[in-house]
N, C-alpha and C positions, 0 to 999 in steps of 0.2 A: 654264431654270428658275432661280429666284433662288438665289444662292450664300449659304451661311451659315444656311439654315433647318435646324432640327432635323428628324430623320426624320419625326416626327409631323406637324409643320407642313407639310413637303413633301408628305406623303401627303394631307393635308387639301386642299392647293391643287390637287393632281392630281385628286382626287375632285371638287372644285368644277368644274374645267374639263371633266371628263368628263361631269358632270351637264349642263352647258350644251350640250355636243355632243349628248348623248342627247335633248335637248329641241329640237334643230333648228338650233343655231348652227353654221354651216359656214364663214362668212366668216372667213378667217384674220386679217385686220386687226382685226376686231372681237374675235375670240377673243384675239388678242395684247394688246389694250387691257385686257380683263378679267383677263388673266394679270398684267399689269404694275401696274395700279392696285390698291393694297391696300384692299379694302373695310373692313377692320377700322379703318382710320383715318377712316372716314366714318360710323360708327355710334356711338350712345351707349356709353359704357364698359361698362355692365352687359350689353350684348349682343355684346360683342366675340367671345365664344366661339361665337356663331352667325353670324359674319360670312361664313364660307365654306360656308354652307348656302343652299339656294335657297328662302329664305322672305322674306316681307315683315317688316320690323322696325319697332317703334314709334319715333316721334320726338316731340319736344316739340310743343306746340300741338295735340295730338290728331291729328297727321299720322303717316303711315307711309312707309317706303321701298317702292319697288317690289321684287318678287322679281327677282333678277338675270336669270333666264331671260326674264321679261317685258320688262325693260329691254333685254336683248340683242335680242329680237325687234323692238322698236320702233326701236332704233338701226340694226339691219341694214336695215330697210325704208327708212331715209334714203338708203342707197347713197352714203355720204360719200366725198368726194375731199379730198386734202390742202389744196387751195386754197379749200375751202368756208368760208363764214361761217354760223354756226348761231345761231338764237334758240331757247333752251330755256325752256319755260313750266313752272315748278314746280321750283325748285332743290332743295328738300328738304334732304338732308344735304350736297349738293355732289358726291356720287358720280357721278351722271350727267354733270355738267359735266366732271369729271375724265376720264371715259371719252371723252366727245366731244372734249375737248381733245387727246387722243392721235390723233384721227382727222381733225380739221379744223384750219383755219388759226386761227380765232377763234371763241369761244363767248361769247354774251351770255345769261346765265341770270337769269330773273325769279322772285322769291319774294314772296308776299303777306304773310308773317309776318316781322316785323322780326327777332326772335331767331333764326329759322332762316336768314335771309339773312346775318346777321352771322356765325353759326357756320359756314355753308357757305363763305363767303369766307375765313374764317380757316383752315379745313381745306385749302382749295385752296392758299393761300399756304404753309402748313406743308409741303405736299407739293411745293412748287416749281412749281406750275402757274401759268404767267405769261400764257397766252393765253386765259384764261377769267375773266370777271368776273361777280359776282352783284349785282343791283340789287333794292332793295325797290320793287315795282311791281305794278300790277294786270295780270296776265297777259293778260287779254282786250283790253287796250289796246296790248300789245306794247311795243316800245322804238324809237320812230321815229327817234331820234337815230342809231341804227346801221344803219337800213334802207338798201338792201334786203338781205334775207337769202337765201342759196341754199337753206337748209333751215330749217324750223321744226318743232320737236318739242314736242308738247303732252302732258304726263304726266297726262292727265285725259280725261274724256269731254265731248263737246259735242253738243248737239242741232242746232246750226248753227254753222258757222265764224264767229268774231268778224270783222266787216268790217275792223277795224284790222289784224288779222293777215294777211288776204288782201291788203290794200294794201301791206304791208311785205314780201311775198314777191317775189323776183326773177322776171322773166318765165319763166325756165326752171327755177324752183325747185319744191320740193314741200313739202307739210305732211303730217306723220304725226300722227294723233290717233285716239282712239276715238270713233266716231260712235254716238250712241244715238238710237233712234227706231223706231216701229212694233213695240215689244216686243222689239227686238233691239239688241245692242250689239256692234260689230265694230271691229277695228283697220282703219283705212282710210288710203289714200294720196290726197292731193288735189293736182292740178296745174292750172295756168291753162288755160282753154279758148280759144276763138277771141277772146274779149275778156278783159281782165285781171280783170274782175269775175265772169266765169263760171268756175266750178271744175268740173273733171272728177274724179269719185270712182271709186276702185277699192277694192273690199272685199278685205281680205287674209286675215283670220282672226277667229273669234269671240274677243272679249276684253271684259271688263267692268272699268271703273274709275269712281271717283266723278266727279260732274260738276265741271267747271271753275267755281270760285267767282269772284264779282265783288268788286272793291274791294281795299283794303289794310288789314290788321289791325295798325296801328302800335303798339297797346298790348301786343301779344304779340310 
């Protein structure tokens, strides 16, 4: 546990971690990353008091953060190894990239809103995170300059995996995303089948997120 926290802050952090455990987080590496990365440094100032609660919080541009337990579920499904390179779709506040950076070798994070991308990059640098970078880009197109990626995490729902992301996934890699279709929405794992364009899907758990949007909102 961090040294120098006042008793109230220490209790809040313990309660936060216990909440994540109670909602299914068992991976010790992932739990350690959530313990180490201060969520309060990645949320708007007016919501700092809620940083150690398991709730989604508003961001600029009409966006929101994921609840920590949802983020933990998605990151756990990646089964990250220290040598992995990760493509994250939807940087948001930068919190997810900071968590991923604790677990992987390199993180490339994409954000379609200019102001969010700038702020997320600044937060990562302020926290000394050097193995994660945020780019302003259309997440559906990925970031081919850095491909292939061992893992791709999409913080959104898709009705069909964007072909560009499939093409940027390493042969033994996996994509974690929410798949929406047939009236259902589920967290799913995708891996290459017999051909690199054929994807094998495994449904993991019910989960609903907004659809992945196209394009880049440079004015925001």
